[in-house]
C-alpha positions in Angstrom: 50.3 60.3 -21.4 47.8 62.9 -20.3 47.8 64.9 -17.2 44.2 65.7 -15.2 44.8 68.7 -12.9 42.5 69.1 -9.1 42.3 71.3 -6.4 41.7 70.0 -3.5 38.3 70.3 -2.4 37.1 71.2 -5.7 33.7 69.6 -6.8 34.1 68.4 -10.5 37.2 67.3 -11.6 36.1 63.6 -10.4 33.3 63.1 -13.3 36.6 63.9 -15.7 38.7 61.3 -13.9 35.7 59.4 -13.8 35.4 59.6 -17.6 38.9 58.1 -17.7 38.5 55.6 -15.6 35.8 54.1 -18.3 37.9 54.7 -21.1 40.9 52.7 -19.8 43.2 55.8 -20.8 45.9 56.5 -18.8 46.6 59.2 -16.8 48.1 61.3 -14.0 46.5 63.0 -11.6 47.4 65.8 -10.0 45.8 67.4 -7.1 47.0 70.8 -6.3 47.3 72.8 -3.0 44.2 75.7 -2.8 48.2 78.3 -3.2 49.2 76.2 -6.3 46.0 77.1 -8.0 46.6 80.9 -7.7 49.8 80.9 -8.9 50.6 82.1 -12.8 51.1 79.0 -13.4 48.2 77.2 -13.6 46.6 80.6 -15.2 48.5 79.3 -18.1 46.5 76.0 -17.7 43.4 77.8 -17.2 42.1 81.3 -17.9 40.2 81.3 -14.5 42.8 79.0 -12.3 40.2 77.1 -12.3 39.9 73.3 -12.7 39.6 70.1 -14.1 41.5 71.1 -16.4 43.5 68.3 -18.6 46.5 68.9 -20.3 47.6 66.3 -23.5 49.8 65.8 -26.2 48.3 68.7 -28.2 47.3 70.9 -26.2 45.5 72.1 -22.8 41.6 71.6 -22.6 39.1 73.0 -19.2 35.4 72.5 -18.3 34.7 68.8 -16.8 32.0 68.3 -19.4 33.5 69.1 -22.4 36.8 67.5 -21.2 34.0 64.4 -20.3 32.9 64.4 -24.4 36.6 65.0 -25.4 38.0 61.6 -23.1 34.7 59.6 -24.8 35.7 61.4 -28.7 39.2 60.2 -27.7 38.8 56.7 -26.9 35.9 55.4 -29.0 36.7 51.6 -28.3 35.0 52.1 -24.5 31.9 52.4 -26.3 31.0 55.3 -24.0 30.1 57.5 -27.1 28.3 56.2 -30.1 29.6 57.0 -33.7 29.3 60.7 -34.9 26.4 61.3 -37.0 24.2 58.9 -34.7 20.6 59.9 -33.1 22.2 58.2 -29.8 25.2 60.6 -30.3 23.3 63.8 -30.3 21.2 62.3 -27.2 24.3 62.1 -25.4 25.1 66.0 -26.1 22.0 66.6 -25.5 21.7 64.9 -21.6 26.0 66.3 -21.2 24.2 70.1 -22.1 21.4 68.8 -19.7 23.5 68.4 -17.0 25.8 71.8 -17.6 22.7 74.2 -18.0 20.1 72.8 -16.3 20.1 70.4 -13.6 23.3 71.8 -12.4 22.4 75.7 -11.7 19.2 73.7 -10.6 21.0 72.0 -8.1 23.5 75.1 -7.4 20.2 77.1 -6.7 18.0 75.1 -4.9 21.1 74.6 -2.5 22.1 78.7 -2.2 18.6 80.0 -2.2 17.9 77.4 1.0 20.7 78.9 3.0 19.7 82.4 2.7 16.5 82.2 4.3 14.0 83.9 2.0 11.1 81.7 1.5 10.2 82.8 -2.2 13.0 82.4 -3.7 13.2 79.2 -2.2 10.4 77.7 -3.6 11.0 79.3 -6.6 14.2 77.8 -6.7 12.6 74.5 -5.7 10.1 74.5 -8.7 13.2 75.0 -11.2 14.7 71.9 -9.5 11.9 69.8 -9.3 11.4 70.1 -13.4 14.9 69.7 -14.1 14.2 66.0 -11.6 11.1 65.6 -13.4 12.6 65.6 -17.0 15.4 63.5 -16.0 13.3 60.6 -14.4 11.0 61.1 -17.3 13.8 60.0 -20.1 14.9 57.2 -17.6 11.3 55.6 -17.6 12.3 51.9 -16.8 15.7 52.4 -18.3 19.3 51.5 -17.4 20.8 54.7 -18.1 20.4 57.6 -20.6 20.7 56.4 -23.8 19.5 53.4 -25.3 19.6 51.9 -22.2 23.6 51.5 -22.8 26.1 53.2 -20.0 27.8 56.8 -21.9 29.4 59.5 -21.4 26.1 61.1 -20.6 25.9 59.1 -17.6 29.2 60.2 -16.2 28.2 64.0 -16.3 24.4 63.4 -15.3 25.8 61.0 -12.4 28.7 64.4 -12.1 25.5 66.2 -10.8 24.0 64.1 -8.7 27.0 63.8 -6.7 26.6 67.3 -6.1 22.5 66.6 -5.2 24.1 64.6 -2.6 26.9 66.3 -1.6 23.9 69.1 -0.7 21.1 66.4 0.6 19.1 67.9 -2.3 18.6 64.5 -3.7 14.7 63.8 -5.2 12.6 61.4 -3.7 12.2 59.4 -7.0 12.9 56.0 -7.5 13.5 56.1 -11.0 16.6 58.6 -10.3 17.7 57.3 -7.1 17.8 53.5 -8.6 19.9 55.1 -11.7 22.4 56.6 -8.9 22.9 53.2 -7.1 23.6 51.8 -10.4 26.1 54.9 -11.2 27.7 54.1 -7.5 28.6 50.2 -8.2 30.6 50.8 -11.2 34.0 50.2 -10.5 35.5 53.7 -13.0 33.3 55.8 -10.7 34.4 54.5 -6.9 37.8 55.1 -8.3 37.4 58.4 -9.4 35.6 59.0 -6.1 37.9 57.8 -3.9 
């Protein structure tokens, strides 16, 4: 059975747990204390002693988006990712990477800038975030989900970033994004992962 390691208070592991819940795969959820996360034992799991880490029969994996994609690939019967070579699969990769390289840095950047007190830095960070929100909203259009209107692992990765934005009170005033988040919130697997 696979084992998902998380640390108390860490923000990214729930998206991996959500992916596992959506896949229906059996797993053990291990929540470490901050002290356990600093031990050498955890350093053998992750070179930077971070979480999440997924321990599988084949070895250890880290980086939350990679873990989500791996879960989807490992459980094709779940329908979380289109077939290899399909254009829609490329779209899944596109939105998963967009979440990690554009949206999440913009959310974190706006949060940090807003706490720093420099108006110019804050304005630049907010502009970057607005561009990312606009790209997401345009992709959603009137669709339910990001890839062909069907729920995929890309929605899990993007949804994880939306959770951070909600936590930082940085969600956009855009009905398309807010309706999308509401649909994600209704998923039983997400509810189990984020409790």
